[in-house]
C-alpha positions in Angstrom: -22.9 77.4 -23.9 -21.8 80.8 -22.2 -18.3 81.0 -20.8 -19.5 81.5 -17.4 -21.4 78.2 -17.7 -18.2 76.5 -19.0 -16.3 78.0 -16.3 -18.6 77.1 -13.6 -18.7 73.3 -15.0 -14.8 73.4 -14.8 -14.9 74.8 -11.3 -17.3 72.1 -10.0 -15.1 69.4 -11.5 -12.1 70.9 -9.7 -13.9 71.2 -6.5 -15.1 67.6 -6.6 -11.5 66.4 -7.3 -10.2 68.5 -4.4 -12.8 67.1 -2.1 -12.0 63.7 -3.2 -8.3 64.4 -2.7 -8.7 65.9 0.6 -10.8 62.9 1.9 -8.2 60.3 0.7 -5.5 62.2 2.4 -7.5 62.7 5.4 -8.5 58.7 5.4 -4.9 57.9 5.1 -3.6 60.2 7.9 -6.7 58.7 10.1 -5.2 55.3 9.4 -1.6 56.2 10.1 -2.8 57.6 13.4 -4.3 53.9 14.2 -2.6 50.9 15.5 -5.0 47.9 14.4 -5.1 44.6 16.6 -6.9 41.6 15.6 -9.3 39.6 17.6 -10.2 36.2 16.5 -12.7 33.7 17.9 -16.0 32.3 17.7 -18.2 35.0 17.7 -21.2 33.1 16.8 -22.4 29.4 17.0 -22.3 27.0 19.9 -19.2 28.4 21.3 -20.1 31.9 20.9 -19.8 32.3 24.7 -16.2 31.7 24.6 -15.8 34.4 21.6 -17.6 37.2 23.4 -15.5 36.5 26.7 -12.6 37.0 24.7 -13.8 40.0 22.6 -15.1 41.9 25.6 -12.0 41.3 27.5 -9.8 42.8 24.7 -12.3 45.9 24.1 -11.8 46.5 28.1 -8.1 46.4 27.7 -8.0 48.5 24.7 -10.4 50.9 26.1 -7.9 51.3 29.1 -5.0 52.0 26.9 -6.9 54.5 24.7 -8.1 56.3 27.8 -4.3 56.7 28.9 -3.4 58.2 25.2 -3.4 55.0 23.3 -0.1 53.3 22.1 3.0 55.2 20.5 0.6 58.2 20.1 -1.7 56.6 18.3 -5.2 55.1 18.9 -5.5 51.3 19.3 -8.4 49.9 16.9 -9.9 46.3 17.3 -10.4 44.4 13.8 -13.0 41.6 15.0 -12.8 38.2 13.2 -15.2 35.5 13.8 -13.8 32.3 12.7 -16.9 30.3 13.8 -14.9 27.6 15.2 -14.1 26.3 11.7 -10.6 25.9 10.5 -11.5 27.1 7.0 -13.1 30.2 8.4 -10.0 30.9 10.7 -7.6 30.9 7.7 -10.0 33.4 5.9 -9.7 35.5 9.0 -6.1 35.4 9.1 -5.7 36.2 5.6 -8.0 39.1 6.1 -6.1 40.3 9.0 -3.1 40.2 6.9 -4.5 42.7 4.4 -5.6 44.8 7.3 -2.0 44.9 8.2 -2.7 44.3 12.1 0.1 44.7 14.5 -0.8 41.7 16.3 -3.6 39.1 16.8 -5.2 37.8 20.0 -6.5 34.5 19.6 -7.9 32.1 18.1 -9.6 30.0 20.8 -9.6 26.5 19.4 -6.7 24.7 18.4 -8.4 23.5 15.3 -8.5 27.2 14.3 -5.2 28.6 15.7 -2.8 26.0 14.0 -3.8 26.7 10.5 -4.3 30.3 10.9 -0.8 30.6 12.6 0.7 29.5 9.1 -0.6 32.6 7.5 0.5 34.6 10.6 3.9 33.1 10.3 4.1 33.9 6.7 3.0 37.5 7.3 5.2 37.9 10.4 2.3 39.0 12.3 2.5 38.3 16.3 -0.1 35.7 17.5 -0.9 35.2 21.1 -3.5 32.6 22.1 -5.5 32.8 25.2 -7.1 29.3 25.0 -5.6 27.0 22.3 -3.8 24.3 24.2 -2.7 21.7 21.6 0.9 21.2 21.7 1.5 21.5 17.9 0.6 25.2 18.2 4.0 26.0 19.8 5.9 22.8 18.8 6.9 24.2 15.1 9.3 26.8 16.2 7.4 29.7 15.0 8.8 32.8 16.8 5.8 34.9 16.2 3.3 32.2 18.0 2.8 32.3 21.9 0.2 31.5 24.3 -0.8 32.4 27.8 -2.6 29.2 28.7 -1.2 25.8 29.5 -0.9 22.8 26.9 -2.9 19.7 26.4 0.0 17.3 27.5 0.2 19.0 30.7 -3.6 19.1 31.5 -3.9 15.6 30.1 -1.4 14.4 32.4 -2.5 15.9 35.4 -6.1 14.7 34.8 -4.8 11.1 34.2 -2.5 11.1 37.1 -5.3 12.3 39.4 -7.6 9.4 38.1 -4.9 6.7 38.6 -3.3 7.8 41.7 -5.8 9.7 43.7 -9.2 8.1 42.5 -7.5 4.6 42.0 -9.6 4.0 38.7 -9.2 0.6 36.9 -11.5 0.8 33.9 -11.6 4.0 32.0 -13.3 5.2 28.9 -11.8 8.1 26.7 -14.1 10.0 24.4 -13.3 12.8 22.1 -14.8 15.2 19.4 -12.3 14.6 16.7 -11.3 18.1 16.6 -7.6 18.9 17.0 -7.9 20.2 20.7 -10.4 17.1 21.7 -8.3 14.4 19.9 -5.1 16.0 21.2 -6.3 15.7 24.6 -7.6 12.3 24.5 -4.3 11.1 22.8 -2.2 12.5 25.6 -4.5 11.1 28.3 -4.2 7.4 27.0 -0.4 7.8 26.8 -0.2 8.5 30.5 -2.8 5.7 31.3 -1.0 3.4 29.4 -1.2 -0.2 31.0 -2.0 1.2 34.3 -5.5 0.8 33.9 -8.0 -0.9 31.4 -9.2 1.5 28.5 -12.7 -0.2 27.8 -13.4 2.3 25.0 -11.4 5.1 22.9 -13.9 6.5 20.4 -14.6 9.9 18.5 -18.0 11.5 18.5 -19.6 13.8 16.0 -19.9 17.6 17.1 -23.2 19.4 16.9 -25.5 16.6 17.4 -28.4 16.9 20.0 -28.7 13.3 20.9 -25.9 11.2 22.3 -28.1 8.3 23.3 -26.1 5.7 21.3 -22.7 6.6 23.0 -24.2 7.0 26.2 -25.7 3.8 26.1 -22.4 2.1 24.8 -20.6 3.7 27.6 -23.0 2.6 30.5 -23.0 -1.0 29.5 -19.0 -0.9 29.9 -19.4 0.4 33.7 -16.2 2.4 33.6 -15.0 4.0 36.9 -14.2 7.4 35.1 -14.9 9.0 31.6 -12.2 11.0 30.0 -13.7 13.6 27.5 -11.8 15.7 25.0 -14.2 18.2 23.6 -16.4 21.1 24.4 -19.3 21.8 26.7 -22.1 21.6 24.3 -21.4 17.9 23.6 -19.9 17.2 27.0 -23.2 18.4 28.7 -25.4 16.2 26.7 -23.3 13.2 27.1 -23.2 13.6 30.8 -26.9 14.2 30.9 -27.7 11.0 28.8 -25.2 8.9 30.4 -26.4 9.8 34.0 -30.1 9.4 32.9 -29.3 5.9 32.2 -28.1 5.4 35.6 -24.5 5.8 34.9 -22.2 6.7 38.1 -18.9 7.6 36.5 -17.7 11.2 36.7 -16.7 12.8 33.5 -13.3 14.6 33.5 -11.9 17.0 30.7 -9.8 20.0 30.1 -10.7 23.6 29.7 -13.1 22.8 26.7 -15.8 21.9 29.3 -15.1 24.4 31.8 -18.2 26.7 31.0 -21.2 27.2 33.2 -23.4 26.3 30.1 -22.4 22.7 30.6 -24.1 22.8 34.1 -27.2 24.2 32.4 -27.2 21.7 29.7 -26.6 18.6 31.8 -28.8 20.1 35.0 -28.1 17.9 38.2 -26.5 15.2 36.2 -23.5 17.8 36.0 -22.4 17.2 39.8 -19.0 16.0 40.3 -17.9 16.6 36.7 -14.2 17.4 36.7 -12.1 19.9 34.7 -8.3 20.8 34.6 -7.3 24.5 33.8 -5.9 27.4 35.5 -6.8 28.8 38.7 -10.0 31.0 39.4 -8.4 34.1 38.2 -11.4 36.0 39.7 -9.9 35.2 43.3 -6.6 36.3 42.5 -5.7 39.8 44.1 -4.5 41.4 41.1 -7.7 40.4 39.1 -10.3 41.9 41.4 -10.3 45.3 39.5 -10.4 43.7 36.2 -13.2 41.5 37.2 -15.4 44.3 38.8 -14.7 46.5 35.5 -15.8 43.8 33.3 -19.0 42.8 35.2 -20.1 46.5 35.0 -19.8 46.4 31.4 -20.5 43.1 30.1 -21.6 40.8 32.9 -19.8 38.0 34.9 -16.4 37.3 33.1 -15.8 33.9 31.8 -12.8 31.7 32.7 -10.9 32.9 29.4 -11.9 36.6 29.8 -8.9 37.1 32.1 -6.5 35.1 29.6 -7.6 37.2 26.8 -7.1 40.4 29.0 -3.7 39.5 29.8 -2.9 38.3 26.3 -4.0 41.9 25.0 -1.8 43.5 27.6 1.0 41.5 26.7 0.8 42.4 23.2 0.2 46.0 23.4 3.1 46.3 26.3 5.5 44.5 23.9 4.7 47.0 21.1 5.3 50.0 23.6 8.6 48.3 24.6 9.7 47.7 21.0 8.8 51.3 20.3 7.3 50.3 16.9 4.8 47.8 15.3 7.6 46.3 13.4 6.8 42.8 13.8 10.2 41.3 14.1 11.0 43.6 17.0 7.7 43.2 18.7 8.0 39.4 18.4 11.6 39.6 20.2 9.6 42.1 22.9 6.9 39.4 23.4 9.5 36.5 23.9 11.5 38.6 26.3 8.8 40.0 28.3 8.0 39.4 32.0 4.4 40.6 32.6 2.3 40.6 35.9 -1.2 40.0 34.9 -4.6 39.2 36.3 -3.8 35.7 35.9 -0.2 35.7 37.5 3.2 36.3 36.4 3.7 35.8 32.6 7.0 34.8 31.1 7.3 32.7 27.8 9.7 29.6 27.2 11.7 29.1 23.9 8.6 27.6 22.4 6.2 30.4 23.3 4.6 28.6 26.1 4.0 30.2 29.8 7.2 29.1 31.6 5.1 28.0 34.6 1.5 27.6 33.7 -0.5 27.0 37.0 -3.1 24.1 36.7 -5.6 23.2 39.2 -9.0 21.1 39.4 -12.4 22.4 39.0 -15.5 20.5 40.1 -19.3 20.8 39.7 -20.8 21.6 43.0 -24.1 22.8 43.7 -24.9 23.6 40.0 -21.5 25.3 39.2 -18.0 24.9 38.5 -15.8 25.7 41.8 -12.1 25.5 41.9 -10.9 22.5 44.2 -8.3 23.5 46.8 
């Protein structure tokens, strides 16, 4: 081989090495110029609407921050995690977020996902702000890194039960739940409040994901309750209402935020009329939410109830990082707990557990084929 060929071969090897080196350096610099936040929720499956309502709201908030120069001089990047409303998958997502070194997490939506995932976040020191997990356990374990911008099941169930007892004057009730952390938590809290003030004719769990609830609908119809408490989500709730009312049942169903979705009205059809849900007020009607609702609708269509909460959770996290002046978790966590933020859902301030200090809760009722806030 000629020396020129040998020299050329050596030069090419050096060139390839240098290109790889510069690519590595450039990649590291790019990562150093980014701040990652994780967004976790059910992006696929029966509850995908909740997940997309969350994700789109986070995207909108991040786009607004990036348009103003980002955060701490860096671009904010979203890392999406689809937990599929499955606790095991939620833990997998949480571990992945930890390896990605996210500065904080928005989510999860389901309590059954948020609670096990929070174990991972707590060990990793990652701030977590849930926009929709309402089970009390999430914030009852003294995890300083965990907060939420929505109310708790014990608050929601208490209001639902007191309304049924004191306003509707019910005497005979049925309580159903979907066996999830969220659903059974709501049912357990409801029965505590009801106590011996009314006859609990049935307290029973159902299996999620089924397409036919005729058996339980028939059992409930035969008991002739005055009201049905339901701890669960809209896919199952909608079918139960449809099948129960189809048998001639008259009792209204009352639940929490899990059923507060227009899809329930589509599933149940006319049978959904008079269905009640307890959750926060219609943020779309709040003065500070109009701009967000308009911007969201232009990009993604009509925002869901939890879009507003996810948007606020994102802004709380990013504002806390800005206030802390760093992504160092301990300082960000302290900034979150100390924050007072005027969001689209109202004034946000956390108590010692990480719950909203004064969560506003109202009734929603299906009227004319859609949920409307009851004044």
